[in-house]
C-alpha positions as CSV (number, residue, x, y, z in Angstrom):
1,X,22.1,-25.2,2.5
2,X,22.0,-21.8,3.6
3,X,20.3,-20.8,6.8
4,X,17.0,-18.8,6.7
5,X,17.0,-15.3,7.0
6,X,15.0,-13.7,10.0
7,X,12.6,-10.3,9.0
8,X,14.9,-8.0,10.1
9,X,18.1,-9.7,8.3
10,X,15.7,-9.3,4.8
11,X,16.5,-6.3,2.5
12,X,13.5,-4.2,1.9
13,X,13.4,-1.9,-0.9
14,X,10.3,0.6,-1.5
15,X,8.7,0.6,-4.7
16,X,6.2,3.2,-4.0
17,X,3.9,5.0,-1.5
18,X,0.2,6.1,-2.2
19,X,0.6,9.1,0.0
20,X,-2.6,10.5,-0.9
21,X,-4.2,7.3,1.6
22,X,-2.8,9.2,4.5
23,X,-4.4,12.6,3.4
24,X,-7.8,11.2,2.5
25,X,-8.1,8.3,4.9
26,X,-7.7,7.7,8.5
27,X,-6.1,4.5,9.2
28,X,-7.3,1.8,11.2
29,X,-5.0,-1.2,11.1
30,X,-2.5,-2.2,8.9
31,X,-1.9,-5.5,6.8
32,X,1.3,-7.3,4.9
33,X,0.1,-8.9,2.0
34,X,2.2,-10.9,-0.5
35,X,1.0,-9.8,-4.1
36,X,-0.1,-12.7,-7.1
37,X,1.9,-11.6,-9.8
38,X,2.9,-12.1,-13.3
39,X,6.6,-12.1,-14.4
40,X,6.3,-9.2,-16.9
41,X,4.3,-7.2,-13.9
42,X,7.3,-8.1,-11.3
43,X,10.0,-6.9,-14.2
44,X,8.2,-3.9,-14.4
45,X,8.0,-3.6,-10.6
46,X,11.3,-3.9,-9.8
47,X,11.6,-1.0,-12.8
48,X,9.3,1.1,-10.8
49,X,6.6,1.6,-12.8
50,X,3.3,1.6,-10.3
51,X,1.0,3.8,-9.4
52,X,-1.3,3.6,-6.5
53,X,-3.8,6.4,-6.8
54,X,-7.4,5.5,-6.7
55,X,-6.4,1.7,-5.6
56,X,-8.1,-0.1,-3.5
57,X,-8.8,-3.9,-2.3
58,X,-12.1,-6.2,-1.9
59,X,-13.1,-9.1,-0.6
60,X,-14.6,-11.8,-3.5
61,X,-15.1,-15.7,-2.3
62,X,-13.1,-15.3,0.8
63,X,-9.9,-13.7,-0.9
64,X,-8.9,-10.5,-1.9
65,X,-8.0,-8.6,-4.8
66,X,-6.6,-5.1,-5.7
67,X,-8.5,-3.1,-8.0
68,X,-7.0,-0.3,-10.0
69,X,-3.2,-0.6,-9.4
70,X,-1.4,0.4,-12.5
71,X,2.0,-1.5,-13.7
72,X,3.4,-0.5,-16.5
73,X,3.5,-2.7,-19.6
74,X,7.2,-3.8,-19.8
75,X,9.0,-2.3,-22.7
76,X,11.3,-5.8,-23.6
77,X,8.2,-7.8,-23.7
78,X,6.3,-8.3,-27.2
79,X,3.0,-10.0,-27.2
80,X,3.4,-11.2,-23.6
81,X,2.4,-8.2,-21.6
82,X,0.3,-8.0,-19.1
83,X,-2.9,-6.2,-19.0
84,X,-2.2,-2.7,-16.8
85,X,-4.7,-2.1,-14.5
86,X,-6.2,-5.7,-13.9
87,X,-7.4,-7.1,-10.7
88,X,-4.5,-8.9,-8.9
89,X,-5.0,-11.4,-5.6
90,X,-3.6,-10.7,-2.7
91,X,-2.0,-13.9,-0.5
92,X,-3.2,-13.5,3.0
93,X,-4.3,-16.0,5.7
94,X,-7.7,-16.9,6.6
95,X,-7.8,-15.3,9.6
96,X,-6.7,-11.4,7.9
97,X,-8.9,-12.2,5.4
98,X,-12.0,-12.4,7.7
99,X,-11.1,-9.6,9.4
100,X,-10.7,-7.6,6.5
101,X,-14.3,-8.5,5.3
102,X,-15.9,-8.2,9.0
103,X,-14.7,-4.4,8.6
104,X,-15.5,-3.9,5.0
105,X,-18.9,-5.2,5.6
106,X,-19.3,-2.1,8.3
107,X,-20.4,1.2,7.2
108,X,-17.4,3.7,6.2
109,X,-15.0,1.4,6.0
110,X,-12.6,0.8,2.9
111,X,-9.3,-1.2,2.5
112,X,-6.2,0.9,0.8
113,X,-3.0,-0.3,-0.6
114,X,-0.9,2.0,1.3
115,X,3.0,1.4,-0.3
116,X,4.4,-1.8,-2.6
117,X,8.4,-3.1,-1.8
118,X,9.9,-6.0,-1.9
119,X,10.9,-8.0,1.1
120,X,13.6,-10.3,-0.4
121,X,12.8,-12.0,-3.5
122,X,9.5,-11.4,-2.6
123,X,6.7,-8.8,-4.0
124,X,4.5,-7.3,-0.7
125,X,1.5,-4.7,-0.4
126,X,0.9,-3.3,2.8
127,X,-2.9,-2.6,2.9
128,X,-5.2,-0.9,5.7
129,X,-8.3,-1.0,7.1
130,X,-9.4,2.7,6.9
131,X,-12.2,5.4,7.3
132,X,-12.4,7.9,5.0
133,X,-11.4,11.9,6.5
134,X,-14.4,14.7,6.6
135,X,-13.2,17.8,4.6
136,X,-12.5,19.6,8.4
137,X,-10.9,16.9,9.5
138,X,-8.1,17.5,6.9
139,X,-8.3,21.3,7.4
140,X,-7.8,19.6,11.0
141,X,-4.5,17.8,10.2
142,X,-2.9,20.4,8.0
143,X,-3.0,22.8,10.4
144,X,-2.1,20.3,13.6
145,X,0.8,19.4,11.2
146,X,1.2,23.6,10.1
147,X,1.8,24.1,14.0
148,X,4.3,22.0,15.1
149,X,6.8,22.8,11.8
150,X,6.5,26.1,13.3
151,X,7.4,25.3,16.7
152,X,9.9,22.8,15.8
153,X,11.7,26.0,13.6
154,X,11.5,28.1,17.1
155,X,12.8,25.6,18.9
156,X,15.6,25.1,16.5
157,X,16.2,29.0,16.1
158,X,16.3,29.4,20.1
159,X,18.7,26.6,20.3
160,X,22.1,28.9,18.6
């Protein structure tokens, strides 16, 4: 009946982002994955009651699972509520799962979620293969960001 919406026409509503992941990890490759959720989780997600802090993904038995993502219980569901920190299955293709599995078997790589969002009616999570930063890498990144801000301030000030 209705024509299918293209990717550019689908409305994207970002629920939450994991800003700490960009500070703690060097992002190598990003993937978009669907989330397998129960009804009360979707309702809480639409209200924005989700935290990605300390969450990570693992490849187990040919499937990818997201651990420690906290979705608060839905207030209006009494006994039908979900466990807030249960492991949730991610929906990916076999090729993507294979790439994630080989990357996580290398030393120093992990899978971290970057953001949770709705793409049309579907709940999605952006995950990334990442390598942990050392403390001196973090200091260098902060110093570089501060230098860029200072240059931008001087350029804006001289433009008047």
